[in-house]
N, C-alpha and C positions, 0 to 999 in steps of 0.2 A: 549540820544544824544552819546553819548560818545562812547557805546557801540553797540549802531546803526553806528558812523565812521567808529567802527574800523570791527566792519562784514564784514562793504563795502568795506575796503580796502583789508581784506580776501578774499572776493571774486573776488574781480579786480587780487589778486596774482596766487588765485588757475587760474583766464584765462589764467591771461597770460602762468604761470607754463604748462598747457595743449595744446598753440600754441608752446608752445618750445620744446613740445614732439613731437610734428607735424613736427617739423621743421625736427628734427633730423631722426625719419624716417619718409619719404616719404610716401606717398600709394604708391602702386606700385597694380597694375594693366596688367592684364593678358586677350588677346580674344584666346583663344584654338576650331581651328575646327576640330582636326587631334582626341580628344580623344572620341568624341561623334558621332554614324552616322549619327542622329538625329536632333540635335540642336546642335550651341553654347557655349564654355564653356568663361565666363567671372568669372575670379576672381583675388577677392579684397583681399588686404591685405595692412592694417593699422594699426597704434594707433589708441585706441577707443576713441570716447568719444559721450556722449552722442547724440541723433539725427544720428547718422553718419545710419545705416541701413537706414531709410526713405532718406536719401541724393542720397544713393546708387538704392535706386528703385524707388524711384521719376526721375531720370536722366533717367535707361530705359524703366518706361510706360511713358517720355514725346517725346523720341525717336521711341513712338511706335510699341515698341519691347513687345515680350507675354513669358515672362517668366515659362517655364514648370515645372520644378525644383531648390531647394533652399537649399543650406545646412547651415548653420549660427551659426556659434560661437563667440562667445565673452569674455570669462572668461576673468578675468584680464584682464590686458593692451591692450590687441590684439583683434584685428579686423580677420577675417576670414574668407569670405561666399563665396560661388562660387555658380552663378546662372545660369540655363542650357535658353538657349534662342532664337527663333527663330524670324522674319519678321509678316510682315501681311500677308502672305502664305504660313505663315507655314514652311517657308526653313530658313536650315541655313545663315548666315550673310559672304557674301562673296564682299558685297558691300560698296570698303577701305575709302570709307568719311562716314561710320555709323560706320565704327572699332575708323574711325581717333575721334570720335567725342565720343565713349565714352571710351578709352584713354586719348582724351587731361578732358572731365569734369569727370573724376575720377581719375586721375592721378597726379604725383605729382606738376603738374605744375598749377592744380583749386584750389582757394580757402577752407579749409575745404571740398572737394568734395567736395562746391558747383557750379554747373552748373550755367547759368543763365536760370532764375527761366520760366516758364514756360510760354507762352501767350497762356495760357488755352483756350484764350476767344476771340482768333483771333484776337490778336493787334500789331504792330510791335513795336515791344523794342524802335526804335525811338522818335517813334508817343506816348507812355505814357504817358510822362509830358503833352502833351496838350488835357488831355482826363481829364473826370472826372468820378470818380468811383460810384456808389450807391449799395448799399446794402437794398432786401427789404428780410423781413418774412410777410406769414399771411398766414390765411385762402386762403384753393384753394379752389378754384368753378368753375363750366366750365364759358367761357369768362375773364373771369383775368387778363392774359396774353394782350389780346385786347384794355381792359378799362388800363392794365397797358402803355403801349403801345398808345395808346391814350392822356394821361396827360401827355407827354413825348413829343405827336411832336404840343399837341395844345400850350406849352410853348417852343419851338421853341427848343425842344432838340433832335438835332441828334445820333439815336442812334448809333454805329462803331461795338458795340458786347456786347453779350449778356452772360449769361450758366443759365439755369433756372429747378432746380427738383423739385421734389412736393414728398411726401410721407407720407403716415399720415395723409390726407384730410391736411398737412399742403404746404404751396412754398417758399421757399426760391428761391432769385437769385441775381445774380454781373450783374450788366447793366454798359457801359460805352456809354458816351454820352460829345460830344462837342455841341456847339455852333451852332444852326444854321444858324445865320446872320451872326457872325464873323468868329466863327472859332472857333480852341483850347481852352479849358476847360471851363468849365462857374461859373467864379468868384467870382459874383457877389453875395456879404451874403442875402442879400432881395431875389434875385429870386432862392434861394437853400433853401431854406425858404419856400416860397410856392412850392417848385414842392417834397419838405419830406411829407408836412402837406393833401399833395392831393392827395400822393401816399399812407401812413397810413390810409386814409380816403379811398380809394379805396380799400386794402388791408384789413380791417376787416371788408369792406361788412357790415351786420345787425350787426352785435359782438358789443355791450356794451361794450367790457370789454377793456378797451385804453389800455393793453400790448398785447393785440392779432395780433397785428401787429406791425410791425419795420419798417422805414426809412433812412436810413444811410448815410451820406457824410465822408466815411473817410479822413483824415488827410496825409495818405498816402493805394494807395494799396496793397492788399494785394498780395505777391509774385508768390505765387502761389493760381490760382481758385476757384480748384477743391476740395483743401485744407481746403481752409475757407470756400467753400460751406460745410463740411465736420463739419466745425467749428460752424459755423452760423444757422444745424437741430440740432448740440448735444445740443446747449445753450442754445435752442426752446424749445426743448421736456424737459430738465430740467428744466429748469423755467415753464411750463405745467403741471408738476406733481407734482415738486416740491422735494427736496432733501428727505424734510422726510415721507409724503406721498409713494412715492416708495418701492411696493411690489413685491412678486412672480406672483400679476394673475396681475397687472396692462400689460393692452391688452392696449389699446386705439389706435389705430390707427394703428398696426399693425401684416399684416393680414396677409395674404400668401404671399408670393413672388411675383415678379413678372415677367411675363414672360411664367409665366402657369405650374412652378414650386412651390416646399412644400416650407415651412419655410427652414432657416436654422438652423441649427443644432451646439450651441454652446456651449462649456464646459467649464467653469471653474474652479479647485480644488486647492486643496490646494498641496503641495508637499512636508510638513515639511524637512523630513525625508532630503533632497538635500537643501532645504532656498530658494525652490525657490515657485512658483507660475504657474501647470498648464493649457495653454490651447488650448484646440481642438475644429477646427470648418470643420466642413464636409457640403458643397452645391453645385449647382449647380457651375460648371464653368464661371467663363467672362470676360470679358478685365478690369485692372485693380483695378483684387483680389486682389491681395498682395500690391500693394500699399495703399488699404482702408486700412485694415485690421492691416497693418502697424503704415497708417500715424492712426488711430485714439490708438494705442494704447501709440505710443507721445506723443501725443497731453495729453493722461491723466495721463500721469508724469508713463510710465514703459517702462525698460529697456529688452532688447530680450538680455539676453544670450546663449539659444539653440532655434535652431530652423528647422525645416524638411516641405518644399512646395513640393504636389504632387498635378500636375495639367493636363495630360497625356489625360483624358478620355472625360465621361459626365463634373465628377464632380470635385473639388477638395476638397483637405485633406491639412488641415496644424494644424504644434503642434509647441508652441511653451512654454519656460522655462522659465518665467518674476519675476523681482523683483519694485519694486514699491520703486520711489528716493527717499520719504519721507518717507518709514518703512519698514527697515533693519529686522525687525522682523516681518513679511512675513501681509496681507494685511486683516479682517475681511472677515465675511461670508455678509455684507448685500456689503463690496467695492465689491468682486468675484462677485454679482450679477447685481451691479453697472456695469461692464464692459462685463458684459455676454451679458446684453441689450442692451449696445453701440455697439455692433461687429453686436448680429444680424440688430440695424439701420446703420448703417454702409455700410453693404451686401447688406442692401435688396432695400433700395433705390436708389440703383444704379444700379437694371436690370429695363432697359426699358420697358416697356409699351406700347402698341398697334404699327401702323404700321407707318411705318419711311415714311416721305416727302421731300425730296432736295431742295431748291429754289433757283435757279441760273439764275443772273442776272443784272443790272446793277445799282447799287447802289443811292439809292432818299432817301432825309428827306420824311418819313412817310410810307415809304415802311413798316416796320413791322407793321406798324395802321391797316395798309388798307391790309396786308395778312389776319392778326390772326383776325381783321376785318371780312373777309370773310369766315376764319374757323370759328367763333360766328355764323354765318347767315344760315350757312349750319354745325350745329348742332354737328362739332369735337372739342373738349376737347383737349390740349394739358395739358402730362404728364410731358415732356422732353424737351427743346431746346439748342440747340447750333447756337451762330450769330453771326458767321466772315464778315466782309470788309476783303481784299484783291485788295488791290490799288483800280480802282473805283467802282471794286464790290463786290458784296453780295453774300456769300456761308452761305449756312440756312440748321440746319437739326432740325425739328420737327416730334416728336412721339405723335401719339392723336388715342382718342376712340372718341365712341362718348355722348353726355351726361352723360347718365349712367354710362357711364364705360365699355361698351362691347365694341367689337369690330366694326370696324367700316365701314357699308355698301357701298358698293363698288358703289353706285348708287351718293349716298357725294360725294366721288371721284372724277368721275368723274365730279360732277357736282363745285364743286371745280376749279377742272383742269382748266374746260373750262372757269371758272369765269377768273381765275388768269393768264392762259396762259398755255397751256398744252407743249409748247416746255422749258417753267422754269422751270416748276411745276412737277418733277416726282416722281416716289412708286418707293423704293429702298428695295425689300424683301433680307432681312439681315438673315446667316445661325447661327441657333442655336445649341449655343455650345455641347448644354444638349442634342444634338443629337434627340430629338425627345420626351425622356425622359422624363415624367413628375414624381411626386411624391416625395415622403420626401425622403433628404437623407437618405442614408445607413447610424449604422455607423459600419465600421471595427468591425469584430469578428474572434473569435479564433475561436478552435476543438471546446470547452465548451461552445461554444455559448456567452462567457462574454465577455465585450471592449475591445480592446488590443488599445496601442497607435500607430499614426506612426512611430514612432519611432521602434515596434516590425512587419513591413507589410515591413521590408528592405527585396531586392530583386537583386537589379541591383551590378554588382561587384565595380562601386563609392560609394555606398549609402553602401556596406558591410566592405568596404577600408576607410571613413569616418568614419563610427558605429570603427573598432579596434583601430584607434585612440583617440575615446571618444569623438568629434568634436557633434557625435548626440545619444543622454541619452535617457534611458526612465526611467519611473516612474514607469514601474504595474511592 
């Protein structure tokens, strides 16, 4: 008991020391629109702590900025990063409010770099306490979302926000609900037990495995919905395969990356002479890719000491020199394989598959149950959903395929729109970040045909400058 108490006090002292260091060395943030012709440079210098990189990337991602390049260095006690960012239209940042948000969220006035958490499931901050969050994990199948929303509607739960991901025949969802009759959060314990029991039954489907489905009401909602969804799907996969049975040949549920591209290429290698583990990622570029990889590394307790990110064409390249918090002497081959699979899953589960449908109309109790029932009746299966309530209006996005996982036929879409309302349900064609090019990502090669790391692909003046400073290092 004495040893445990001493260790606890020691951890508290370390935490207080880190806070003191940060107070003495407040973050310095600059937004530079002059150094690059095509992107705005966001430069962040601060005392370093575990999780700093994720917090910075999270802020930029939550502001809906696209990170085209990034240079990361956090050796020692100092964190120095440069991000080349553009807005959603691919332009430099000229909006003064956006620039102010960056400086306020990452600068000296922020609390340990932490901006206000993303309400990624479309929830106003002041309303969040008056809602109940439900976490769902189960086996995916056509019509599942319709059944889930129907159960909630029957139990007089009004769905105000939700985010749903599917990957590898599994589904994970965060659903925020209120009491449809009294308003506010659902607080009756017996009622919540009924909600969870019925939802587990729906999620389990025909499986007899009691662990195949999970429905939970956490005491406190996750600060960041998308990070929580990554954690839920990662934990679900680990439960499914089991830590002891995972091997390099395990491929269940992890087919080709969505959106018509090949699998992500992730290489994790030992770089013992420098005391690092080297991670190389090559895949089709998409929104929030950097957040997904950094989130996975952080949640698996890896620290990025150096990194280079290039995402200016149809493909994205990422290189990280990392160490595990608990393994200063390096990680085992099994740990490297586990990290590789986790990064592949994190990248692939966010490729949205199917036709994008947008629903915008007055919100009402049972709206989502009715809409997803119509989808099911016309053979449409939801692969990804983002549900928001903005004031009195619903603003929802669904990605749909047919019951066999194939592209939806035009006749089915028009029939659904006719029944729901053509003026409130629209089809949105999305720009393909891959530029229409399919196939597997290609490993960058040198003149001799061998693989080379991103550190050796440096071409621009800014990259050469950082390389000469030692902020970008190669293990090759």
